[in-house]
Structures are given as C-alpha cells and as structure tokens.
ROSE-4610 file (N, C-alpha, C; in Angstrom, 1 decimal, always signed):
// ROSE-4610
residu = [M/M/M/A/A/A/G/G/G/L/L/L/D/D/D/E/E/E/Q/Q/Q/I/I/I/A/A/A/G/G/G/L/L/L/R/R/R/V/V/V/T/T/T/G/G/G/A/A/A/Y/Y/Y/F/F/F/F/F/F/Q/Q/Q/R/R/R/G/G/G/W/W/W/S/S/S/V/V/V/G/G/G/T/T/T/S/S/S/S/S/S/N/N/N/Y/Y/Y/S/S/S/V/V/V/V/V/V/L/L/L/D/D/D/R/R/R/D/D/D/P/P/P/Y/Y/Y/E/E/E/L/L/L/L/L/L/V/V/V/T/T/T/A/A/A/S/S/S/G/G/G/K/K/K/D/D/D/K/K/K/G/G/G/R/R/R/L/L/L/T/T/T/E/E/E/L/L/L/D/D/D/F/F/F/V/V/V/R/R/R/V/V/V/D/D/D/G/G/G/D/D/D/G/G/G/T/T/T/P/P/P/V/V/V/P/P/P/A/A/A/N/N/N/Q/Q/Q/P/P/P/K/K/K/S/S/S/S/S/S/A/A/A/E/E/E/T/T/T/L/L/L/L/L/L/H/H/H/C/C/C/V/V/V/V/V/V/A/A/A/Q/Q/Q/E/E/E/L/L/L/E/E/E/I/I/I/G/G/G/A/A/A/I/I/I/L/L/L/H/H/H/T/T/T/H/H/H/S/S/S/V/V/V/W/W/W/A/A/A/T/T/T/L/L/L/L/L/L/S/S/S/N/N/N/L/L/L/Y/Y/Y/F/F/F/E/E/E/D/D/D/R/R/R/G/G/G/I/I/I/T/T/T/I/I/I/E/E/E/G/G/G/Y/Y/Y/E/E/E/M/M/M/L/L/L/K/K/K/G/G/G/L/L/L/S/S/S/G/G/G/V/V/V/D/D/D/T/T/T/H/H/H/E/E/E/Y/Y/Y/S/S/S/C/C/C/R/R/R/M/M/M/E/E/E/I/I/I/F/F/F/E/E/E/N/N/N/T/T/T/Q/Q/Q/D/D/D/I/I/I/P/P/P/V/V/V/L/L/L/A/A/A/A/A/A/Q/Q/Q/V/V/V/R/R/R/K/K/K/R/R/R/L/L/L/T/T/T/D/D/D/P/P/P/T/T/T/N/N/N/P/P/P/L/L/L/K/K/K/Y/Y/Y/G/G/G/Y/Y/Y/L/L/L/I/I/I/R/R/R/R/R/R/H/H/H/G/G/G/M/M/M/Y/Y/Y/T/T/T/W/W/W/G/G/G/R/R/R/D/D/D/L/L/L/E/E/E/E/E/E/A/A/A/R/R/R/R/R/R/H/H/H/I/I/I/E/E/E/I/I/I/L/L/L/E/E/E/F/F/F/L/L/L/L/L/L/E/E/E/C/C/C/E/E/E/G/G/G/R/R/R/R/R/R/L/L/L/M/M/M/L/L/L/E/E/E/G/G/G/A/A/A/I/I/I/P/P/P/R/R/R/S/S/S/T/T/T]
num = [1/1/1/2/2/2/3/3/3/4/4/4/5/5/5/6/6/6/7/7/7/8/8/8/9/9/9/10/10/10/11/11/11/12/12/12/13/13/13/14/14/14/15/15/15/16/16/16/17/17/17/18/18/18/19/19/19/20/20/20/21/21/21/22/22/22/23/23/23/24/24/24/25/25/25/26/26/26/27/27/27/28/28/28/29/29/29/30/30/30/31/31/31/32/32/32/33/33/33/34/34/34/35/35/35/36/36/36/37/37/37/38/38/38/39/39/39/40/40/40/41/41/41/42/42/42/43/43/43/44/44/44/45/45/45/46/46/46/47/47/47/48/48/48/49/49/49/50/50/50/51/51/51/52/52/52/53/53/53/54/54/54/55/55/55/56/56/56/57/57/57/58/58/58/59/59/59/60/60/60/61/61/61/62/62/62/63/63/63/64/64/64/65/65/65/66/66/66/67/67/67/68/68/68/69/69/69/70/70/70/71/71/71/72/72/72/73/73/73/74/74/74/75/75/75/76/76/76/77/77/77/78/78/78/79/79/79/80/80/80/81/81/81/82/82/82/83/83/83/84/84/84/85/85/85/86/86/86/87/87/87/88/88/88/89/89/89/90/90/90/91/91/91/92/92/92/93/93/93/94/94/94/95/95/95/96/96/96/97/97/97/98/98/98/99/99/99/100/100/100/101/101/101/102/102/102/103/103/103/104/104/104/105/105/105/106/106/106/107/107/107/108/108/108/109/109/109/110/110/110/111/111/111/112/112/112/113/113/113/114/114/114/115/115/115/116/116/116/117/117/117/118/118/118/119/119/119/120/120/120/121/121/121/122/122/122/123/123/123/124/124/124/125/125/125/126/126/126/127/127/127/128/128/128/129/129/129/130/130/130/131/131/131/132/132/132/133/133/133/134/134/134/135/135/135/136/136/136/137/137/137/138/138/138/139/139/139/140/140/140/141/141/141/142/142/142/143/143/143/144/144/144/145/145/145/146/146/146/147/147/147/148/148/148/149/149/149/150/150/150/151/151/151/152/152/152/153/153/153/154/154/154/155/155/155/156/156/156/157/157/157/158/158/158/159/159/159/160/160/160/161/161/161/162/162/162/163/163/163/164/164/164/165/165/165/166/166/166/167/167/167/168/168/168/169/169/169/170/170/170/171/171/171/172/172/172/173/173/173/174/174/174/175/175/175/176/176/176/177/177/177/178/178/178/179/179/179/180/180/180/181/181/181/182/182/182/183/183/183/184/184/184/185/185/185/186/186/186/187/187/187/188/188/188/189/189/189/190/190/190/191/191/191/192/192/192/193/193/193/194/194/194/195/195/195/196/196/196/197/197/197/198/198/198/199/199/199/200/200/200/201/201/201/202/202/202/203/203/203/204/204/204/205/205/205/206/206/206/207/207/207/208/208/208/209/209/209/210/210/210/211/211/211/212/212/212/213/213/213/214/214/214/215/215/215]
x = [+11.8/+10.3/+9.7/+8.5/+7.8/+7.4/+7.2/+6.8/+5.5/+5.1/+3.7/+2.7/+2.9/+1.9/+1.7/+2.9/+2.8/+2.1/+2.2/+1.5/+0.1/-0.4/-1.6/-2.4/-1.8/-2.2/-2.3/-1.5/-1.5/-2.7/-3.0/-4.0/-5.4/-5.5/-6.7/-7.0/-5.9/-6.2/-6.6/-6.0/-6.4/-7.8/-8.2/-9.5/-10.7/-10.4/-11.2/-11.2/-10.1/-10.0/-11.0/-10.6/-11.3/-12.8/-13.3/-14.6/-15.4/-14.7/-15.1/-15.1/-14.2/-14.4/-15.4/-16.0/-17.1/-16.2/-15.1/-14.3/-14.4/-14.7/-14.7/-15.9/-16.9/-18.2/-18.6/-19.6/-20.0/-18.7/-18.7/-17.5/-16.7/-17.0/-16.2/-14.7/-14.1/-12.5/-11.7/-10.5/-9.4/-7.9/-7.3/-5.8/-4.7/-3.5/-2.6/-1.2/-0.4/+1.1/+2.0/+3.3/+4.2/+5.0/+5.0/+5.7/+7.2/+7.3/+8.7/+8.6/+9.7/+10.0/+10.4/+11.2/+11.9/+11.6/+10.8/+9.5/+8.6/+7.7/+6.8/+5.7/+5.4/+4.3/+3.7/+2.4/+1.7/+0.6/+0.2/-0.7/-1.9/-3.0/-4.3/-5.5/-6.3/-7.6/-8.4/-9.0/-9.9/-11.2/-11.7/-13.0/-14.1/-14.9/-16.2/-16.2/-15.0/-14.9/-15.3/-15.7/-16.2/-14.9/-14.4/-13.1/-13.1/-14.2/-14.3/-14.1/-14.1/-14.0/-13.1/-12.0/-11.1/-10.5/-10.3/-9.7/-8.3/-7.5/-6.4/-6.3/-7.5/-7.8/-8.3/-8.5/-9.2/-8.2/-7.0/-6.0/-5.3/-5.1/-4.4/-3.2/-2.1/-1.1/-0.9/-0.6/-0.8/+0.7/+0.9/+2.1/+1.8/+2.8/+2.8/+1.6/+1.0/-0.1/-1.5/-1.3/-2.7/-3.2/-2.3/-2.7/-2.2/-3.4/-3.0/-1.9/-1.0/+0.1/+0.4/+0.0/-0.5/-1.8/-2.4/-3.7/-4.8/-4.5/-5.7/-5.9/-6.3/-6.5/-7.9/-8.4/-9.7/-9.4/-10.6/-10.6/-10.1/-9.3/-8.7/-9.7/-9.5/-10.2/-10.4/-11.5/-11.8/-10.9/-10.3/-9.5/-7.8/-7.6/-6.3/-5.2/-5.5/-4.7/-4.3/-5.1/-4.8/-3.7/-3.8/-2.6/-1.4/-1.3/-0.1/+0.6/-0.2/+0.3/+1.1/+0.4/+1.1/+2.4/+2.4/+3.4/+4.6/+4.3/+5.4/+6.0/+5.3/+5.7/+6.3/+6.1/+6.5/+7.2/+8.1/+8.8/+8.0/+6.9/+6.1/+6.0/+5.2/+5.0/+3.7/+2.9/+1.3/+0.4/-0.8/-1.8/-3.1/-3.8/-4.9/-6.2/-7.3/-8.4/-9.7/-10.2/-11.4/-12.6/-13.8/-15.0/-15.8/-15.1/-15.7/-17.0/-17.7/-18.8/-18.2/-17.4/-16.9/-16.1/-15.2/-14.6/-15.4/-16.6/-17.6/-18.4/-18.8/-19.4/-18.7/-17.5/-16.6/-16.0/-15.8/-15.2/-16.2/-17.6/-18.5/-18.6/-18.7/-18.9/-17.7/-16.5/-15.4/-15.1/-15.8/-15.5/-15.1/-15.9/-15.8/-14.4/-13.8/-12.6/-11.5/-11.8/-10.9/-10.0/-10.5/-9.6/-10.0/-9.5/-9.8/-8.5/-8.3/-7.2/-7.6/-6.6/-6.9/-5.5/-5.7/-4.4/-4.8/-3.5/-3.7/-3.9/-4.2/-4.7/-3.3/-3.3/-2.2/-2.0/-3.0/-2.9/-2.3/-2.2/-1.3/+0.2/+0.6/+1.9/+2.1/+0.8/+1.0/+1.2/+1.3/+1.6/+3.2/+3.7/+5.2/+5.8/+6.9/+7.7/+7.1/+5.9/+5.4/+5.5/+6.2/+6.5/+6.1/+4.9/+4.3/+2.9/+2.2/+0.7/+0.5/+1.5/+1.5/+1.8/+0.9/+1.2/-0.3/-0.1/-1.4/-1.2/-2.2/-2.4/-3.7/-3.2/-4.3/-4.6/-5.7/-6.3/-7.0/-6.4/-6.9/-8.1/-9.1/-10.4/-10.6/-10.6/-10.9/-12.2/-12.7/-14.2/-14.1/-15.4/-15.6/-15.9/-14.9/-15.3/-15.9/-15.5/-15.8/-14.8/-14.1/-13.0/-11.7/-11.4/-10.1/-8.9/-8.7/-7.4/-7.2/-8.5/-8.5/-8.0/-8.7/-8.4/-7.0/-6.4/-5.1/-4.2/-4.4/-3.5/-3.6/-4.7/-4.9/-4.2/-4.0/-3.4/-1.8/-1.6/-0.1/+0.5/-0.2/+0.2/+0.4/-0.4/-0.3/+0.6/+1.0/+2.1/+3.3/+3.5/+4.8/+4.9/+4.0/+4.1/+5.3/+6.4/+7.4/+7.3/+6.3/+6.2/+5.1/+4.3/+3.0/+2.7/+3.3/+2.9/+2.0/+1.2/+0.3/+1.2/+0.7/+1.3/+0.3/+0.7/-0.2/-1.4/-2.0/-3.4/-4.2/-5.3/-6.3/-7.8/-8.7/-10.1/-10.8/-11.8/-12.6/-14.0/-14.5/-15.8/-16.9/-17.5/-18.7/-18.2/-16.9/-16.3/-15.6/-14.5/-13.7/-12.1/-11.1/-9.9/-9.0/-7.8/-6.6/-5.5/-4.7/-3.4/-2.4/-1.2/-0.1/+0.9/+1.8/+2.9/+4.2/+5.1/+6.3/+6.2/+5.3/+4.9/+3.4/+2.8/+1.5/+1.1/+2.2/+2.0/+1.8/+2.7/+2.5/+1.3/+1.0/-0.2/-1.6/-1.7/-2.5/-2.7/-1.5/-1.5/-2.1/-1.6/-2.1/-3.7/-4.3/-5.6/-6.3/-5.8/-6.4/-6.1/-5.2/-4.8/-5.9/-5.8/-6.7/-8.2/-8.6/-10.2/-10.4/-9.5/-9.8/-9.9/-9.0/-8.9/-10.3/-10.6/-11.8/-13.1/-13.1/-14.2/-14.1/-13.1/-13.0/-13.6/-13.2/-13.5/-15.0/-15.6/-17.2/-17.9/-17.3/-18.0/-17.9/-16.8/-16.5/-17.5/-17.8/-18.7/-20.1/-20.5/-21.8/-22.0/-20.9/-21.0/-21.1/-20.5/-20.5/-21.8/-22.5/-23.8/-23.6/-22.2/-22.0/-22.7/-22.9/-23.7/-24.8/-26.0/-27.3/-27.5/-27.9/-28.2/-29.5/-29.4/-30.4/-31.8/-33.0/-34.1/-35.0]
y = [-3.7/-3.8/-4.2/-3.8/-4.0/-5.5/-5.9/-7.3/-7.4/-8.8/-9.2/-8.6/-8.6/-8.2/-6.7/-5.9/-4.4/-4.3/-4.9/-4.6/-4.9/-6.1/-6.2/-5.0/-4.7/-3.5/-2.3/-2.1/-0.9/-0.9/-2.0/-2.3/-2.1/-2.6/-2.6/-1.1/-0.4/+1.1/+1.8/+1.4/+2.2/+1.7/+0.6/+0.2/+0.8/+1.0/+1.8/+3.2/+3.8/+5.3/+5.5/+4.6/+4.8/+4.8/+3.6/+3.5/+4.8/+5.3/+6.6/+7.7/+7.7/+8.9/+8.5/+7.4/+7.0/+6.4/+6.1/+5.7/+4.1/+3.5/+2.0/+1.5/+1.6/+1.2/-0.1/-0.8/-2.1/-2.9/-4.0/-4.8/-4.4/-3.2/-2.7/-2.4/-2.4/-2.0/-3.3/-3.2/-4.1/-3.5/-3.9/-3.4/-4.6/-4.2/-5.0/-4.3/-5.2/-4.7/-5.9/-5.4/-6.3/-6.9/-8.2/-8.8/-9.2/-9.7/-10.2/-10.0/-9.8/-9.7/-10.9/-11.8/-12.9/-14.3/-14.9/-14.7/-13.7/-13.2/-12.3/-12.8/-12.0/-12.4/-11.2/-11.2/-10.2/-10.5/-9.6/-9.7/-8.9/-9.6/-9.0/-9.2/-8.2/-8.3/-9.7/-10.3/-11.3/-10.8/-11.6/-11.3/-11.1/-10.1/-10.0/-9.4/-8.9/-8.5/-6.8/-6.5/-5.1/-4.3/-3.5/-2.9/-1.9/-1.5/-0.8/-1.7/-3.0/-3.9/-5.0/-4.7/-5.9/-6.5/-7.8/-8.5/-9.1/-9.7/-10.2/-11.3/-11.9/-13.0/-12.9/-11.5/-11.1/-10.8/-11.4/-11.3/-12.5/-12.4/-13.6/-13.4/-14.3/-14.2/-14.9/-14.3/-14.7/-14.7/-15.6/-15.5/-14.5/-14.3/-13.5/-13.5/-14.8/-15.1/-14.9/-14.6/-14.4/-15.5/-16.6/-17.8/-18.0/-18.3/-18.3/-19.3/-18.6/-19.6/-19.4/-20.4/-21.8/-21.7/-22.8/-22.8/-22.7/-23.3/-23.2/-21.9/-20.8/-19.6/-18.9/-18.0/-17.3/-17.0/-17.0/-16.5/-15.0/-14.8/-13.4/-12.6/-11.3/-10.5/-11.0/-10.8/-11.0/-10.4/-9.3/-8.4/-8.6/-9.5/-9.8/-9.6/-10.0/-10.1/-8.7/-7.6/-6.4/-5.9/-6.4/-5.8/-6.5/-7.9/-8.5/-7.8/-7.2/-6.8/-5.5/-4.7/-3.4/-3.6/-4.7/-5.0/-5.4/-6.2/-6.8/-5.7/-4.7/-3.9/-2.5/-2.3/-1.1/-1.4/-0.5/-0.6/+0.0/-0.6/-0.1/-0.9/-0.6/-1.5/-1.7/-1.0/-1.0/-0.6/-1.3/-0.8/-0.7/+0.3/+0.5/+0.8/+0.4/+0.4/+1.0/+2.0/+2.6/+2.7/+2.8/+2.9/+4.3/+5.2/+6.4/+7.0/+7.9/+8.4/+9.1/+10.0/+10.8/+10.0/+9.0/+8.2/+7.2/+7.0/+6.2/+7.0/+8.1/+9.1/+9.6/+10.2/+10.9/+9.8/+8.6/+7.5/+7.2/+7.4/+7.2/+8.5/+9.6/+10.8/+10.9/+10.7/+11.1/+9.7/+8.7/+7.4/+7.6/+8.4/+8.5/+9.2/+9.9/+10.6/+9.6/+8.5/+7.4/+7.9/+9.1/+9.6/+11.0/+11.3/+12.7/+13.4/+14.6/+15.3/+16.3/+16.4/+17.5/+18.3/+19.5/+20.4/+21.7/+22.3/+23.5/+23.7/+22.6/+22.5/+22.5/+23.3/+23.2/+21.7/+20.9/+19.6/+18.6/+18.8/+18.1/+17.8/+18.6/+18.5/+17.6/+17.0/+15.9/+14.5/+14.5/+13.3/+13.3/+11.9/+11.8/+12.4/+13.2/+13.7/+15.0/+15.4/+16.7/+17.7/+19.0/+20.1/+21.3/+21.4/+22.4/+22.2/+23.3/+23.1/+23.1/+23.6/+23.7/+22.2/+21.3/+19.9/+19.3/+18.4/+17.9/+16.4/+16.0/+14.6/+14.0/+12.9/+12.3/+10.8/+10.8/+9.4/+8.7/+7.5/+7.0/+5.9/+5.7/+5.1/+3.8/+2.6/+1.2/+1.2/+0.3/-0.3/-1.4/-1.5/-2.5/-3.8/-4.6/-5.8/-6.9/-7.0/-8.1/-9.3/-9.0/-10.2/-9.7/-10.1/-9.5/-9.8/-11.1/-11.4/-10.4/-10.1/-9.2/-7.8/-7.2/-6.1/-6.0/-7.0/-7.0/-6.9/-7.6/-7.5/-6.0/-5.3/-4.0/-3.2/-3.2/-2.4/-2.7/-3.9/-4.1/-3.6/-3.5/-3.0/-1.3/-0.9/+0.7/+1.0/+0.1/+0.5/+0.3/-0.6/-0.7/+0.1/+1.0/+1.9/+2.6/+2.7/+3.4/+4.7/+5.3/+6.7/+7.4/+6.6/+7.4/+6.3/+6.0/+4.8/+5.4/+4.6/+5.0/+5.6/+6.6/+7.2/+7.5/+7.1/+7.3/+6.4/+6.1/+5.3/+5.5/+4.7/+4.7/+4.4/+4.7/+4.5/+3.3/+2.7/+1.8/+2.2/+2.1/+2.7/+2.4/+3.3/+3.2/+2.1/+2.1/+1.3/+1.9/+2.4/+3.2/+3.3/+3.5/+3.8/+3.0/+2.8/+2.2/+3.1/+3.1/+3.8/+3.0/+3.6/+2.9/+3.8/+3.1/+4.0/+3.2/+3.8/+3.1/+2.3/+2.6/+1.9/+2.4/+1.8/+2.0/+3.3/+4.2/+5.4/+6.3/+6.1/+6.9/+6.6/+5.3/+4.8/+5.5/+5.4/+6.3/+7.8/+8.4/+9.8/+10.1/+9.3/+9.3/+9.2/+8.2/+8.0/+9.5/+9.9/+11.2/+12.3/+12.3/+13.6/+13.2/+12.1/+11.9/+11.9/+11.4/+11.5/+13.0/+13.7/+15.3/+16.0/+15.6/+16.1/+15.8/+14.6/+14.1/+14.7/+15.0/+15.7/+17.0/+17.7/+19.2/+19.2/+18.3/+18.3/+18.2/+17.1/+17.0/+18.2/+18.7/+20.1/+21.2/+21.3/+22.3/+22.3/+21.0/+20.7/+21.1/+20.7/+21.0/+22.7/+23.4/+24.7/+25.5/+25.0/+25.4/+25.1/+24.2/+23.6/+22.4/+22.0/+20.9/+19.7/+19.4/+18.3/+18.9/+18.5/+18.9/+18.5/+19.4/+19.1/+18.1/+17.2/+16.3/+17.1/+16.6/+17.3/+16.5]
z = [+17.7/+17.4/+18.7/+18.9/+20.3/+20.5/+21.7/+21.9/+21.6/+21.6/+21.1/+22.0/+23.3/+24.4/+24.1/+23.7/+23.7/+22.4/+21.3/+20.2/+20.3/+20.9/+21.2/+21.9/+23.0/+23.9/+23.0/+22.0/+21.2/+20.3/+19.7/+18.7/+19.5/+20.7/+21.4/+21.9/+22.2/+22.4/+21.3/+20.1/+18.8/+18.4/+18.7/+18.4/+19.2/+20.5/+21.5/+21.0/+20.6/+20.3/+19.0/+18.0/+16.8/+16.7/+17.8/+18.0/+18.6/+19.6/+20.1/+19.1/+18.2/+17.1/+16.1/+16.0/+15.1/+13.7/+13.6/+12.6/+12.3/+13.6/+13.4/+14.3/+13.8/+14.7/+14.4/+15.2/+15.0/+14.9/+13.9/+13.8/+12.7/+12.1/+11.0/+11.2/+10.3/+10.4/+10.7/+10.2/+10.6/+10.8/+11.7/+12.0/+12.0/+11.7/+11.8/+12.1/+12.6/+12.8/+12.2/+11.8/+11.4/+12.4/+12.5/+13.7/+13.1/+11.9/+11.3/+9.8/+9.2/+7.8/+7.1/+7.8/+7.2/+8.0/+7.8/+6.8/+7.4/+6.4/+6.9/+7.8/+9.0/+9.8/+10.5/+10.3/+10.9/+11.9/+12.8/+13.9/+13.3/+13.0/+12.4/+13.4/+13.4/+14.3/+13.7/+14.5/+14.0/+13.4/+12.7/+11.9/+13.1/+12.7/+13.2/+14.7/+15.2/+16.5/+16.5/+17.8/+18.0/+18.3/+17.5/+17.7/+18.9/+19.4/+20.9/+21.9/+21.8/+22.9/+22.6/+22.0/+21.5/+22.9/+22.9/+24.1/+23.4/+24.3/+24.1/+23.1/+23.1/+22.2/+20.8/+20.6/+19.2/+18.2/+18.0/+17.2/+16.6/+15.5/+14.6/+14.2/+14.2/+13.5/+12.3/+11.0/+9.7/+9.0/+8.2/+7.3/+6.0/+5.3/+4.1/+3.1/+3.2/+2.3/+3.2/+4.3/+5.1/+5.8/+5.7/+6.4/+7.7/+8.8/+10.3/+10.5/+11.4/+11.8/+13.3/+14.0/+13.7/+13.3/+12.8/+12.1/+13.1/+14.3/+15.3/+16.1/+15.2/+15.7/+15.2/+15.9/+15.3/+13.7/+13.1/+11.8/+11.6/+10.8/+10.6/+9.8/+9.8/+8.9/+7.4/+6.8/+5.5/+4.5/+4.9/+4.2/+4.5/+5.1/+5.6/+4.5/+3.3/+2.2/+1.8/+2.0/+1.8/+2.6/+3.9/+4.8/+4.4/+4.0/+3.6/+2.4/+1.4/+0.2/+0.7/+1.5/+1.8/+2.7/+3.5/+4.4/+3.5/+2.6/+1.6/+0.7/+0.3/-0.7/+0.0/+1.2/+1.8/+3.0/+3.5/+4.9/+6.0/+6.2/+7.3/+8.4/+9.5/+10.7/+11.0/+10.4/+10.9/+9.7/+9.6/+8.6/+9.2/+9.0/+9.6/+8.7/+8.9/+8.1/+8.8/+8.3/+9.1/+8.1/+8.7/+8.1/+8.5/+8.3/+8.7/+7.7/+8.2/+7.3/+6.3/+6.5/+5.3/+4.3/+4.7/+3.7/+3.0/+3.6/+2.8/+1.7/+2.4/+1.3/+0.1/+0.6/-0.5/-1.4/-0.9/-1.9/-3.0/-2.7/-3.7/-4.6/-4.1/-4.7/-5.7/-5.3/-6.2/-7.0/-7.0/-7.6/-9.2/-10.0/-11.4/-11.6/-10.7/-10.8/-10.5/-9.8/-9.4/-8.3/-7.6/-6.6/-6.1/-4.8/-4.4/-4.0/-4.4/-4.3/-3.1/-2.0/-1.0/-0.8/-1.0/-0.8/-0.2/+0.4/+0.9/+2.4/+2.9/+4.4/+5.3/+6.3/+7.3/+7.9/+8.1/+8.6/+7.8/+6.5/+5.7/+6.2/+6.9/+7.5/+8.6/+9.0/+9.8/+9.1/+7.9/+7.2/+7.1/+7.2/+7.3/+6.1/+6.2/+5.1/+4.5/+5.0/+4.5/+5.3/+4.9/+5.8/+5.3/+4.4/+3.9/+3.7/+3.9/+3.5/+2.1/+1.4/-0.1/-0.7/-0.3/-0.7/-1.2/-2.2/-2.8/-2.5/-1.7/-1.4/-2.2/-2.9/-3.7/-3.2/-2.8/-2.3/-3.4/-3.9/-5.1/-4.6/-5.4/-4.9/-5.8/-5.2/-5.8/-5.6/-6.6/-6.5/-5.4/-4.7/-3.8/-4.5/-4.8/-5.6/-4.9/-3.6/-2.6/-2.9/-4.1/-4.5/-4.0/-2.8/-2.1/-2.6/-3.5/-4.2/-5.4/-6.0/-7.1/-6.8/-5.6/-5.1/-4.6/-4.0/-3.6/-4.6/-5.7/-6.8/-7.6/-7.5/-8.0/-7.0/-5.8/-4.8/-4.9/-5.0/-5.3/-6.5/-7.7/-8.7/-8.7/-7.9/-7.6/-6.7/-5.6/-4.8/-5.4/-6.4/-7.1/-8.4/-8.7/-9.8/-9.7/-10.7/-10.7/-10.8/-11.3/-11.6/-10.6/-10.0/-9.1/-8.4/-7.3/-6.5/-5.3/-4.8/-3.7/-2.6/-2.1/-0.9/+0.3/+1.4/+2.7/+2.8/+1.6/+1.9/+0.5/+0.7/-0.4/+0.0/-0.7/-0.4/-1.1/-0.7/-1.3/-1.3/-2.5/-2.8/-1.7/-1.2/-0.4/+0.9/+1.2/+2.3/+3.3/+3.0/+3.9/+3.3/+4.4/+4.0/+4.6/+3.8/+4.4/+4.4/+5.6/+5.7/+6.5/+6.5/+7.2/+7.6/+8.5/+8.8/+9.2/+9.5/+10.0/+11.2/+12.1/+13.3/+13.5/+14.7/+14.9/+15.3/+15.9/+16.3/+14.9/+14.1/+12.8/+12.0/+12.0/+11.2/+11.9/+13.3/+14.0/+13.6/+13.5/+13.1/+11.7/+10.8/+9.4/+9.3/+10.1/+10.1/+10.6/+11.9/+12.4/+11.3/+10.7/+9.6/+8.4/+7.9/+6.6/+6.9/+8.1/+8.5/+8.6/+9.3/+9.4/+8.1/+7.1/+5.8/+4.9/+5.1/+4.4/+5.0/+6.2/+6.8/+6.3/+6.3/+5.7/+4.4/+3.5/+2.1/+2.0/+2.7/+2.7/+3.3/+4.3/+4.8/+4.0/+3.2/+2.3/+1.0/+0.7/-0.5/-0.1/+1.3/+1.7/+1.7/+2.4/+2.4/+1.1/+0.1/-1.2/-2.1/-1.6/-2.2/-3.2/-3.2/-4.1/-3.6/-2.3/-1.7/-1.0/-1.6/-0.8/+0.5/+1.4/+2.6/+2.9/+3.7/+3.8/+4.4/+3.9/+4.1/+5.0]
C-alpha cells in the first residue's frame, strides 16, 4: 500500500482533475483512501475544502466509525460515514464522491425508478471485470435524507445484499455519485467511465425529446 504522502499527493491530483472536469466544483465532493484494515483507518478530505486547491493539510485520518484519530485534526467531511461503510464491506482501496451536473439531474429524473440502467455502450468495458459492451450497469438512487447514519445503514444493507449487491457505485438524489475501486487509480477510472455514461444517457434523452431543452 502506498505511503501517506503518496496517498495525499494522489488525492490532491484527483481533486484538481475533477475540478477541471466540472465534477467537483466549489467545496463539493469528498474523497478517501484506505490506510489500514486492522483496525480500519481511512484518509478523508476535510470538510469545506475547495477540491481544486487541496493542500497537504486538507485531509483527516479517521477510524472505522469516522472518528478523527488523533482527535486534534480538521473536521472531516460530513459524509465520512458513507466512506467507512464501503471500506468495511468491500475489498477496496479508495472511495470517490462527485457532484457533476449529469449525476445531479439524472438522479432526480430517475428517482421514481430507484435507479438508472445503462447498457450497450463500449465504455462499459472500462469498469473492472467488464469485458463486453453487452453489459447492463444499474446505478441505484438513494434519497438525499441529510441523515448520514440512516443513509449509511441503507447503503450497507445494499452492499451486503446476497442476491443483488451494489456494484461500482450509487447515486444520491439531486446530489451526486459515489464509486470506488481497488486503489485510487481504479476508482478514478470508474468515475471517468460512469460520468461519461451518465452524460451519454442525459444527452440521449435530450436528443430523443424526453428532456425538454431549456428555453
């Protein structure tokens, strides 16, 4: 596993890149990497930081419950517990959360269906373990309750569903997307692929007239 300085550098580069792409504007979004599993320890972006200008001091080390360790650190993201749940339930190394325009809009448009299904695109092969465009990727959508412990419990339940667990990521209504990977590089790739596919879906709907063009 990469050292702490290397992990921080990777997250800073990720933040600057996502800011440039319009996926993490203002102080939105949060990112984490797993530092240890026994006991669990994560490195999470601090609360209220501009992701395009992260410094070495804009990160917090937390335990499996999201508590800063040691305590005298900046406040971590309000959604830290969502990172902890994924880290505990999956064999992954990084969790990334973005607030793109398309994830925000489509998570609301498809909320009544509780998910959006994307299939048939060549870019699906960019997801880990997918080797054909004939693949159906469903992104589940959770309500933006603002009650993070409740939302974390809902996500944990779906991650551990024995018949249909969450895979690759999920959406929060009118909020954004969470995804993850075995390491930061894979998690970044999953963001790129899923953001591309969500934009394709949104533009497809506009071309077909399912979403009225703004006047």
